[in-house]
C-alpha positions, -999 to +999 in steps of 0.1 A: +257+040-537+242+010-529+256+003-496+249+041-487+211+033-493+211+001-470+229+020-444+203+048-444+174+023-446+188+003-416+173+029-389+139+029-406+137-005-407+147-006-369+118+020-364+095+001-379+105-031-362+106-015-329+071+001-336+055-035-346+071-050-316+055-028-291+022-033-308+028-069-310+037-071-268+005-048-264-019-067-285-007-101-269-007-087-235-043-072-239-055-105-252-041-121-222-056-098-198-091-102-216-091-139-221-061-157-206-040-181-218-047-217-221-078-235-206-073-223-171-071-187-186-038-177-170-030-140-167-069-130-175-077-096-151-110-120-143-085-143-122-070-113-103-077-118-067-101-094-049-099-082-015-130-089+010-142-054+000-144-061-035-155-096-039-163-112-007-144-141+010-144-163+036-155-156+072-144-178+102-154-176+139-135-191+167-146-192+205-117-188+231-116-220+253-093-206+281-109-193+311-105-157+318-083-148+290-062-119+295-063-087+269-029-094+263-033-128+252-061-121+232-042-091+214-013-118+208-037-143+194-051-121+171-016-109+159-004-143+152-035-153+134-033-122+111+003-129+103-010-167+095-037-160+073-018-135+053-004-164+038-039-169+021-044-130+014-025-100+022-055-083+029-071-110+058-084-095+088-085-106+121-109-091+150-121-096+184-160-103+183-179-103+214-155-111+247-142-145+239-146-150+199-120-140+169-133-136+136-111-142+107-119-127+073-098-140+041-106-122+010-102-140-025-116-172-016-145-191-016-141-226-005-145-223+034-140-260+042-107-261+024-092-231+044-104-248+076-086-279+067-053-260+057-053-235+087-063-263+110-077-262+142-057-239+169-049-261+197-026-267+229+009-273+218+035-287+243+073-298+241+077-327+268+106-349+281+097-388+276+084-389+316+059-363+306+073-330+322+064-299+300+096-283+288+078-254+268+046-247+249+035-233+216+033-196+230+075-202+232+079-208+195+087-178+174+090-196+140+085-230+125+092-233+090+100-268+067+130-270+047+153-293+030+193-302+032+212-323+011+245-341+025+268-366+002+236-363-025+211-375-001+181-351+009+170-345+045+137-330+051+138-309+081+117-283+101+136-255+115+123-238+146+133-207+168+122-198+202+118-165+223+140-160+255+122-176+277+118-208+257+156-208+248+164-210+280+139-235+294+150-255+260+187-254+267+183-271+301+159-295+291+184-307+260+212-307+283+198-331+306+181-356+279+208-359+253+201-391+237+165-390+246+136-379+229+115-346+234+081-354+226+062-326+204+025-332+217-003-315+201-040-315+218-027-345+235-017-364+206+022-369+200+030-357+163+066-360+165+095-371+187+129-362+178+161-375+195+182-350+215+219-352+199+234-325+221+225-295+242+208-268+222+216-234+238+212-207+208+171-209+208+170-225+176+170-263+163+161-286+134+139-316+137+155-339+111+150-371+093+113-364+083+099-387+057+090-361+032+090-324+026+052-325+028+055-343+063+083-314+074+053-289+060+025-303+078+045-304+112+057-270+108+023-259+103+010-279+134+037-259+153+029-230+140-009-235+146-003-245+183+022-216+189-009-197+197-011-179+232-047-193+233-067-226+225-095-218+200-127-240+188-143-232+155-177-220+159-189-213+123-174-205+090-190-190+059-185-171+027-192-134+028-202-113+001-185-080-009-185-052+014-185-024-015-210-044-034-201-059-067-209-020-088-179-009-072-157-029-096-177-020-126-176+017-115-140+017-109-129+002-139-152+026-161-138+057-141-103+042-149-111+041-187-127+073-186-095+088-165-071+072-186-087+085-220-088+120-202-052+123-195-040+108-229-063+140-243-044+162-220-013+149-229-014+151-264-029+185-262+000+199-236+030+181-251+019+173-286+033+142-303+056+133-274+022+131-253+005+113-276+036+086-276+032+086-237-006+081-239+003+048-261+030+038-236+008+048-208-020+021-223+008-007-221+018+003-187-021-007-175-019-035-194+014-050-181+002-037-144-030-057-145-007-090-159+019-082-132-007-079-100-021-113-115+014-130-118+026-119-081-012-132-068-015-095-053-051-096-037-068-060-051-086-039-024-097-005-022-062+004-007-043-015-033-063+005-059-047+035-045-015+024-050-025+019-086-035+052-090-004+066-074+019+044-097-002+060-129+004+093-116+040+088-113+042+069-149+028+102-165+050+122-140+079+105-156+069+117-192+064+150-181+097+153-167+112+140-199+092+161-223+099+192-203+134+187-205+134+181-244+114+212-247+142+231-229+168+213-248+153+225-281+149+262-267+189+260-263+192+256-301+197+218-302+183+194-329+154+175-321+171+142-320+199+156-296+171+175-280+155+139-271+186+123-263+196+151-238+160+153-223+165+119-213+198+120-199+186+151-178+156+136-167+170+103-155+185+111-123+152+130-110+131+101-121+154+073-104+154+095-071+120+100-071+108+063-078+137+051-056+126+070-027+087+057-030+102+020-035+118+023-003+090+032+014+070+004-003+094-020+006+096-012+043+057-013+044+057-047+027+083-059+053+066-041+086+028-034+075+000-059+081-032-065+063-042-034+036-007-019+040+008-049+026-014-051+000-012-011-007+027-015-009+025-047-031+006-031-060+025+004-052+060-013-059+046-031-090+032+000-106+064+021-102+088-004-115+063-008-142+060+028-146+099+034-149+101+008-174+073+024-198+086+059-195+123+055-199+120+024-222+090+021-242+081+059-246+117+066-251+122+042-281+090+047-297+097+087-297+130+078-313+113+056-338+088+083-350+115+105-355+135+081-376+103+077-397+099+114-403+081+130-369+113+154-371+100+189-370+105+208-343+065+218-343+058+185-331+078+188-298+073+223-290+098+248-274+101+256-238+096+293-229+114+313-204+097+306-169+084+334-151+108+336-121+087+341-088+100+348-053+088+317-037+112+321-009+095+358+005+062+339-007+070+309+016+066+330+049+028+337+042+024+302+029+038+287+062+015+308+084-016+295+067-003+261+069+002+267+104-033+278+109-047+249+087-030+225+106-039+243+143-076+241+126-074+205+127-064+203+160-090+226+176-116+205+160-107+173+175-121+180+213-150+196+195-157+161+177-147+144+211-174+164+225-202+157+198-194+122+183-174+106+211-139+103+192-112+132+183-118+117+150-146+100+132-131+062+135-146+032+114-155+001+127-122-010+121-106+012+145-131+015+170-151-015+172-190-016+174-222-039+170-227-068+148-262-079+139-267-112+124-301-121+109-319-144+084-341-127+058-370-151+053-373-133+017-339-135+008-311-108+006-314-087-027-296-054-033-328-036-024-335-054+008-301-050+018-299-012+014-333-008+030-321-026+059-292-005+062-313+027+060-334+016+085-302+009+109-293+042+102-328+062+106-333+041+138-303+045+159-289+077+144-254+064+132-238+070+101-214+041+096-229+008+086-214-023+068-233-051+054-222-087+042-242-111+026-235-145+037-233-163+003-257-193-004-280-185+025-305-156+035-282-145+062-272-107+064-244-094+089-246-057+096-223-040+113-224-004+127-212+018+157-215+004+193-250+004+206-264+010+237-288-020+253-315+002+250-307+011+211-302-025+202-336-033+214-352-006+198-332-014+163-344-053+169-379-040+172-375-018+139-362-045+116-387-072+128-418-047+124-403-039+086-386-070+074-391-107+079-361-118+099-354-148+121-323-160+138-318-123+148-286-120+173-263-093+182-226-090+195-201-067+201-170-065+180-137-053+187-115-031+163-105-054+133-074-029+136-052-041+167-030-023+185-003-045+171-014-037+133-016-002+141+019+003+159+034-018+124+017+007+106+031+034+125+068+020+128+067+012+090+060+047+086+089+059+106+112+034+092+103+044+057+108+080+064+142+075+083+155+051+050+139+081+025+158+107+044+190+088+046+189+079+007+180+117+001+211+128+023+235+103+005+220+110-033+222+149-027+252+150-002+234+172+020+210+162+051+192+196+050+174+182+018+164+150+034+153+174+065+132+197+048+117+168+025+106+151+058+093+185+072+072+187+040+057+155+042+048+158+080+029+191+068+009+173+044-001+143+067-013+171+093-031+190+068-048+160+053-054+150+092-076+184+093-095+176+066-104+142+084-111+162+116-131+193+099-148+172+079-154+143+100-145+116+075-145+080+085-110+068+097-106+031+089-081+008+070-081+032+042-070+063+061-036+042+066-036+040+030-047+073+022-017+088+039+009+066+029-005+076-012-001+112-002+032+107+013+046+089-020+031+114-041+047+141-023+080+128-018+081+123-056+070+160-063+097+174-035+122+151-055+118+171-089+129+203-072+158+191-050+172+177-084+167+209-103+186+229-072+212+202-073+218+210-110+217+248-107+239+250-078+266+239-105+256+273-123+283+297-113+264+328-124+233+316-103+251+307-070+266+345-072+232+359-070+226+339-038+210+308-029+175+320-028+180+331-064+187+294-070+158+282-053+136+306-070+150+297-102+145+260-098+111+261-084+100+280-114+115+260-139+100+228-124+068+245-118+048+237-151+058+198-143+042+201-110+014+215-121+008+192-151+016+162-130-011+174-105-037+179-130-030+143-145-032+126-111-062+146-101-084+138-131-078+101-128-089+103-088-115+129-095-135+107-124-134+079-097-149+102-071-177+111-093-187+077-107-175+055-078-198+041-052-202+061-022-178+043-002-149+052-023-160+090-022-145+100+009-115+083+003-111+098-031-121+131-016-089+129+007-066+115-019-075+149-042-067+175-010-036+151-006-028+162-045-034+195-039-016+197-008+015+177-021+018+199-049+015+234-026+039+222-001+067+212-030+064+245-046+058+266-016+074+250+015+098+224+007+126+245-015+123+274+010+128+255+039+160+241+026+171+274+019+166+287+053+183+257+069+210+263+046+214+300+055+209+292+091+237+268+090+262+294+073+254+322+097+263+295+124+296+289+103+302+327+099+296+331+137+324+304+146+347+316+124+343+354+134+348+340+173+377+322+161+395+353+146+384+375+177+403+350+197 
């Protein structure tokens, strides 16, 4: 008897230990997020690096030394600088200012002198033979990295170089003719290294060996990278700038996040009863872990990064919604609560994995191919997705099973699924497609109207269109009130909608950026500002778009590659390319509908536009995967298949309809609260995200499944026609 009592007690003991372990981990992690560990407060949320838009950073302006530089050289220099400064922050921005200046803005840092010292002064770099003949220049160098090799226990510190095609050809000729001699690496007239040529180097890559130390190798690699710019630059000024969005943006975002989280907690508990309550606890654990992970991976948090977090929170809730819906369906078949919990997790696993993996594929491609804010978005999104899967599939599951062992076994705590009302979504889709087509066409109709009224087909922000920069010293100091008053004066005087201001910390300087102004408008603005405020050292400059053509190209390429990779994955997992094709069509539908919102409402199109579109794509593909997973499952049901594929599609959409609506509501809640409480600069961004959520839910229910059916049906008819044709012959 005693043995039986012990065996019965073991599951309860494990349950108690599991709950205590989760509580302990959550408390330790929460303490770390709030206070940090050790004297340096490692892990504290206060140590998370914030982007230039949230916390400010370092701004450095260089002047181009070359006479009459070509636009290509300028853009190449901007692009290479962009890639270089991303080592300090994934959210760094590089853009042209005036005709011969380039400005670098690096968020999350405050010591301009240290950055300048580490970044160096971009100058001339040449590879010369001993007689002084120039073999190639820094422009021919594609990559320079320090490394370590080991032979017979001896370490050899090296610099690995790779060259472009032109450089590889020239270097092959030079090294073949100078074996045993030295090739001098000359930076701004000074020889920084003189390695001996041991053999002809014909493959476009070489190694500078026998460096004194790894630091020496790293310094040489850095010098080569700096000198690899097509143009030579001289530092003009550097300073620490204040946040673009203002410090209150952080506080309001945190407040909105807390309120949104609380509302989601309440919603989940009301709709899904006890499992919803457990999911709320797991969601809190997720948020804490997410903050720790963002800190641990040195991610820079900006407005697009917040979008990635919001999307991941929506997907974390979504996984639980899928699981709990499955649990209720299992209970409805007459299974016990315990078997229903286990069965619910088993049946939901494939949909959760497929939905998250497709989004992870997109995040990975965006990280590798994207630049600036796109990479920041990808990083926070990927971290969030991995953690959301962990909390949904591990934390929630073990908490639920533990509470079950402790007595929460009654079916009333879990609910029972009711038979869904089956609607003819295939028939309804024809009307929906017409409506969608009208909406998309409306967006394109407004583009020429916008071109006539505002000069561009869309309301491009300064990152896309460039504009005018005004730098002034405010004698009375730059307070928040004066900053706002100056911005209001700019809007009223020259009738512009977009005005961005940056305070230069430690000084009375203020930089105001707005749309491109005519000479007359510049004079008018200068008079108005000098009459209304005590300003001096007033100067204006034209600024080029900070989102360069290369960065735009990278973003577009990344989206295309991500879509192709997702298409391949979906086709492989669902063993039908038509699933992938219909998913991509639905994604394009969502993009064009949201583009209509930007076009008709004339919302600002800037860096956040890219992040917004990516957020919507990630959200939409996840919702689509859930329906596809159910279609795949129902195709194994012979009774349904006998009734036709349209019945299978209608049944699948109806069965997942509640999940789609509930997930949309939870995601909408968090963003809606941010829209209500957020600062003005966030409102447009959150507005389009809300439109995207509604659009993603709509397309998943009314477009994607029916398109798959039409494609499948068309393929069957084509196959039948072929068979009939063969029989006639």
